[in-house]
GUMIGU-545673 format. One line per 8 residues: for each residue x, y negated, z of C-alpha. Coordinates in pm, whole numbers, plus 50000, padded with zeros to 5 digits. Example, Ala and Ser with C-alpha at 12.3 -4.5 7.8 and 13.67 -1.06 7.14 Angstrom:
# residues 2
51230/50450/50780; 51367/50106/50714 $
END
This chain:
# residues 181
06202/70629/38222; 05824/70585/38251; 05819/70692/38614; 06045/70395/38698; 05801/70142/38555; 05573/69961/38790; 05248/69805/38690; 05279/69434/38718 $
05292/69100/38545; 05582/69189/38311; 05421/69511/38182; 05085/69335/38147; 05243/69056/37937; 05432/69307/37717; 05112/69498/37645; 04867/69212/37607 $
05046/68890/37515; 05334/68983/37284; 05396/68849/36936; 05367/69077/36632; 05491/69038/36274; 05360/69156/35940; 05588/69329/35690; 05615/68995/35507 $
05758/68833/35821; 05453/68631/35924; 05442/68614/36305; 05124/68618/36511; 05186/68528/36875; 05019/68610/37205; 04794/68889/37084; 04632/69169/37276 $
04723/69536/37247; 04463/69626/36979; 04540/69316/36774; 04912/69390/36787; 04846/69739/36645; 04602/69613/36377; 04798/69307/36254; 05067/69495/36056 $
04793/69659/35842; 04530/69387/35815; 04799/69118/35797; 04967/69294/35506; 04634/69317/35321; 04571/68946/35387; 04920/68852/35267; 04870/69060/34951 $
04534/68895/34882; 04686/68548/34920; 04970/68640/34687; 04723/68778/34431; 04509/68463/34445; 04820/68249/34400; 04922/68454/34093; 04570/68428/33949 $
04574/68049/33993; 04917/68025/33829; 04779/68219/33528; 04493/67968/33497; 04206/68165/33651; 03954/67965/33854; 03915/68136/34193; 03597/68002/34355 $
03555/68225/34663; 03723/68488/34877; 03472/68711/35061; 03623/68971/35298; 03837/69162/35046; 03686/69017/34728; 03788/68728/34505; 03526/68547/34297 $
03667/68399/33976; 03483/68197/33713; 03542/68289/33350; 03419/68108/33038; 03110/68270/32888; 03278/68322/32552; 03570/68513/32710; 03640/68876/32626 $
03543/68999/32973; 03693/69342/32920; 04036/69196/32838; 04008/68947/33124; 03918/69230/33364; 04227/69426/33260; 04452/69120/33300; 04308/69034/33641 $
04331/69397/33754; 04699/69401/33656; 04770/69076/33842; 04594/69199/34158; 04764/69538/34159; 05109/69397/34078; 05078/69134/34352; 04982/69386/34620 $
05239/69637/34494; 05515/69384/34571; 05425/69422/34940; 05341/69792/34961; 05627/69951/34771; 05535/70304/34668; 05183/70304/34814; 04941/70331/34518 $
04715/70029/34459; 04387/70034/34265; 04122/69781/34165; 03752/69800/34092; 03557/69530/33913; 03213/69442/33783; 03047/69169/33583; 02733/69014/33729 $
02537/68689/33730; 02634/68615/34090; 02813/68785/34378; 02666/69120/34481; 02841/69356/34720; 02678/69653/34543; 02771/69547/34186; 02952/69809/33976 $
03127/69805/33641; 02896/69877/33347; 03046/69966/33008; 02874/69988/32673; 03080/70090/32372; 03399/70040/32575; 03307/69678/32661; 03237/69548/33011 $
02869/69447/33032; 02659/69252/33278; 02556/69452/33588; 02198/69384/33692; 02034/69459/34027; 01745/69702/34025; 01510/69465/34205; 01388/69127/34089 $
01579/68849/34260; 01374/68549/34149; 01679/68383/33996; 01660/68541/33647; 01539/68229/33467; 01707/67970/33686; 01953/67747/33495; 02315/67721/33607 $
02355/68083/33715; 02609/68242/33490; 02817/68558/33511; 03013/68690/33808; 03300/68931/33761; 03413/69154/34046; 03747/69320/34107; 03827/69531/34415 $
04183/69589/34539; 04243/69839/34822; 04554/69952/35005; 04352/70163/35246; 03995/70261/35161; 03790/70045/35394; 03468/69871/35305; 03298/69625/35536 $
02928/69552/35493; 02847/69203/35373; 02509/69042/35327; 02564/68749/35093; 02378/68699/34771; 02434/68328/34719; 02397/68211/34364; 02714/68139/34174 $
02648/67802/34013; 02915/67671/33783; 03004/67307/33746; 02943/67294/33371; 02703/67587/33328; 02942/67746/33078; 03168/67952/33302; 03142/68301/33447 $
03273/68426/33777; 03517/68697/33878; 03483/68872/34210; 03789/69061/34330; 03787/69268/34645 $
END
């Protein structure tokens, strides 16, 4: 069959300008060969992230940013952060699981004063505690910077480098943030 094909306009268009669909049915048109092979995976992850954010909003969480594969959510300071982390983790995993079927889904999270790519969960006596960077940032005594909470959801282990350490100011100074990736 291949020997009967001739290189030409039709083959070129099939390889480089065909539409592709995600498992959720979202169609992306006129994409190149590499994009058509990548879209089913990256598109599924994007669809799962959007579904998870929607579910978080419906449950009353305040999502303030989405950075690569991470969601930043503000939480009140007087919240039980450990319980909130478990609830958010469940929402994120359940949302993605709806799209992936039997593929295992996991989350990672941390609590910090603003978004840090390198933040990790810190527990003391079974309670989630504030993660602190090892270097001085210059923002320690600045008012308005509260707590950031991070949660990481992966279908396929893939971590992209990100260089963003913007402060996470809250509108009333009495909320903390959740970061989900």
